[in-house]
Backbone bond lengths (Angstrom), bond angles and torsions (degrees), N, CA, C in turn:
res aa  C-N    CA-C-N  psi(-1)  N-CA   C-N-CA  omega(-1)  CA-C   N-CA-C  phi
1 A - - - 1.443 - - 1.529 111.69 -
2 Y 1.324 115.74 -17.53 1.464 117.21 -176.86 1.519 111.81 -69.94
3 C 1.307 117.45 -43.46 1.465 121.40 178.04 1.522 110.65 -123.46
4 D 1.315 116.80 24.19 1.468 123.72 176.43 1.527 112.64 53.63
5 G 1.325 117.05 35.41 1.454 121.21 176.98 1.513 114.90 79.64
6 K 1.299 117.36 4.00 1.466 120.85 -179.68 1.528 108.93 -82.08
7 V 1.339 115.22 145.77 1.460 120.71 -177.35 1.526 111.39 -114.37
8 F 1.311 116.89 -42.55 1.453 120.88 -174.53 1.527 111.43 -83.63
9 Q 1.336 115.61 146.14 1.454 121.57 -176.57 1.533 111.69 -58.69
10 A 1.312 117.67 -38.74 1.469 120.51 -179.88 1.528 111.25 -63.01
11 D 1.335 116.92 -38.54 1.462 120.61 178.36 1.525 111.59 -71.18
12 I 1.318 116.05 -38.52 1.469 120.22 179.51 1.528 110.12 -66.90
13 S 1.316 116.91 -40.57 1.470 120.91 -179.60 1.515 112.37 -63.78
14 A 1.320 117.63 -23.33 1.466 121.26 -179.58 1.532 112.38 -82.37
15 L 1.322 117.87 -10.18 1.467 120.85 -178.71 1.522 110.90 -73.36
16 E 1.323 114.57 151.16 1.461 119.97 174.19 1.521 108.33 -70.16
17 D 1.315 117.98 132.91 1.462 124.43 -179.45 1.538 110.85 58.08
18 Y 1.333 115.01 43.78 1.460 119.63 -174.86 1.525 113.11 -67.42
19 R 1.319 118.84 -28.13 1.466 120.45 -178.90 1.531 111.26 -64.30
20 T 1.310 116.86 -43.61 1.469 120.94 178.71 1.517 110.59 -66.79
21 K 1.325 117.21 -42.79 1.463 120.44 179.79 1.518 111.39 -64.70
22 L 1.319 116.88 -40.68 1.459 120.70 179.37 1.523 110.64 -67.38
23 M 1.320 117.79 -38.87 1.459 121.26 177.62 1.525 110.63 -63.77
24 D 1.328 117.29 -42.21 1.466 120.92 177.33 1.528 111.39 -63.37
25 A 1.317 116.82 -41.72 1.466 120.71 179.40 1.522 110.94 -64.42
26 R 1.314 117.45 -39.72 1.469 120.65 177.98 1.522 110.93 -66.23
27 T 1.325 117.40 -37.73 1.465 120.88 177.88 1.518 110.55 -64.05
28 V 1.317 117.39 -44.54 1.465 121.16 178.33 1.526 110.29 -62.59
29 A 1.328 117.59 -41.32 1.468 120.98 178.47 1.519 111.06 -63.86
30 F 1.320 117.81 -40.09 1.464 121.95 179.16 1.529 110.85 -64.84
31 I 1.321 116.97 -45.65 1.462 121.14 178.81 1.527 110.08 -61.78
32 S 1.315 117.39 -43.73 1.469 121.57 179.15 1.520 111.33 -62.40
33 L 1.320 116.93 -40.16 1.460 121.27 179.76 1.528 111.45 -63.66
34 V 1.321 117.26 -45.89 1.470 120.57 -179.25 1.522 110.40 -64.50
35 W 1.325 117.37 -45.73 1.472 120.07 178.80 1.521 111.14 -62.61
36 A 1.327 117.20 -41.94 1.468 120.22 179.98 1.524 111.35 -63.98
37 E 1.312 117.57 -39.21 1.464 120.44 177.70 1.528 111.38 -66.43
38 N 1.322 117.25 -36.45 1.465 119.43 177.59 1.525 110.99 -67.16
39 V 1.310 117.27 -41.63 1.470 120.73 176.80 1.523 109.98 -65.10
40 R 1.320 117.09 -41.83 1.462 120.81 178.28 1.526 111.43 -61.57
41 A 1.324 116.96 -38.00 1.463 119.69 178.77 1.523 111.18 -61.29
42 Y 1.314 117.50 -39.95 1.463 120.12 177.24 1.526 111.96 -70.77
43 S 1.315 116.97 -41.00 1.464 119.69 -174.45 1.521 113.13 -76.43
44 S 1.317 118.65 -18.58 1.464 120.24 -178.55 1.528 112.93 -104.52
45 R 1.303 117.39 19.27 1.462 120.26 179.88 1.521 112.25 -69.23
46 S 1.316 117.58 -31.37 1.459 121.21 -176.99 1.525 109.83 -147.36
47 F 1.336 115.23 144.43 1.457 119.93 177.74 1.525 112.54 -89.34
48 N 1.318 117.20 -18.65 1.461 119.20 -174.20 1.524 114.87 -122.11
49 R 1.321 117.75 5.27 1.465 120.68 176.05 1.522 108.96 -122.76
50 P 1.335 116.99 147.21 1.467 119.14 178.31 1.529 111.53 -67.68
51 I 1.324 115.67 161.28 1.468 121.50 -175.51 1.526 112.35 -62.02
52 W 1.317 117.40 -33.63 1.467 120.43 -176.35 1.527 113.26 -80.14
53 H 1.317 118.70 -8.11 1.465 121.54 179.16 1.527 109.16 -79.60
54 G 1.325 117.10 111.47 1.463 121.62 -178.67 1.518 113.45 67.13
55 L 1.315 116.68 35.42 1.464 121.85 -173.97 1.527 112.88 -57.29
56 L 1.314 117.60 -43.09 1.465 121.12 -176.12 1.529 112.67 -107.62
57 S 1.322 117.70 20.43 1.459 120.50 -174.45 1.530 113.48 -81.24
58 N 1.304 118.75 -21.54 1.460 122.04 -177.42 1.524 109.84 -96.38
59 I 1.319 116.09 103.82 1.477 121.41 -176.15 1.532 111.22 -64.59
60 Q 1.324 117.59 -39.86 1.468 119.71 179.65 1.529 111.22 -63.34
61 M 1.315 116.01 -36.52 1.468 120.12 177.24 1.525 110.24 -64.97
62 Q 1.318 117.11 -42.01 1.464 120.86 179.34 1.526 110.47 -62.95
63 R 1.316 116.34 -41.02 1.473 119.98 178.49 1.527 111.12 -65.36
64 A 1.316 116.98 -41.59 1.465 120.25 179.87 1.527 111.64 -64.20
65 I 1.320 116.76 -43.30 1.465 120.40 178.97 1.524 110.35 -65.90
66 L 1.315 116.91 -43.62 1.464 120.97 178.59 1.531 110.68 -62.36
67 T 1.321 116.95 -42.74 1.465 120.49 178.07 1.527 110.94 -63.40
68 A 1.324 117.03 -41.43 1.469 120.24 178.17 1.520 111.21 -62.51
69 Q 1.322 117.34 -40.75 1.465 120.36 179.34 1.532 111.44 -68.09
70 I 1.315 116.75 -41.44 1.470 120.02 178.38 1.524 110.14 -62.69
71 C 1.329 116.95 -45.06 1.465 120.50 178.89 1.524 111.34 -63.63
72 L 1.319 116.48 -37.74 1.465 120.27 176.90 1.520 110.68 -59.44
73 Y 1.323 116.72 -50.72 1.457 119.56 -176.84 1.524 111.62 -68.56
74 L 1.328 117.70 -34.14 1.458 119.45 175.10 1.528 110.81 -64.06
75 A 1.329 116.07 -44.13 1.468 120.05 -178.40 1.519 112.08 -66.49
76 V 1.316 117.38 -33.34 1.465 120.48 -176.21 1.531 111.90 -86.89
77 L 1.314 117.28 -39.27 1.460 120.07 -171.11 1.523 115.91 -93.52
78 L 1.334 117.70 -24.89 1.458 118.65 -179.86 1.524 110.66 -88.49
79 P 1.315 117.41 125.45 1.466 120.45 -178.22 1.532 113.19 -60.14
80 F 1.319 116.60 -28.24 1.471 120.51 -179.64 1.526 111.50 -60.22
81 F 1.334 117.24 -36.59 1.462 121.82 -176.84 1.523 112.75 -90.84
82 S 1.312 117.77 -20.60 1.480 120.55 -175.35 1.505 111.46 -78.24
């Protein structure tokens, strides 16, 4: 719904109110990227142990993920950063 299923820039530019739709699509992509990187950080901690083994044992990892989430929400929700 963000770009009405259009993929190419020429097609997106032809949409009515394309600037707002493109901005919304970029915001969704940014949020997805940050969340995916946070999940990847947890899932790639060990090659031979499952993800739930010692999930919250690394305090520095918890701080990094929390900081990434706070920065994400600041960047998305505060008009100064958008």
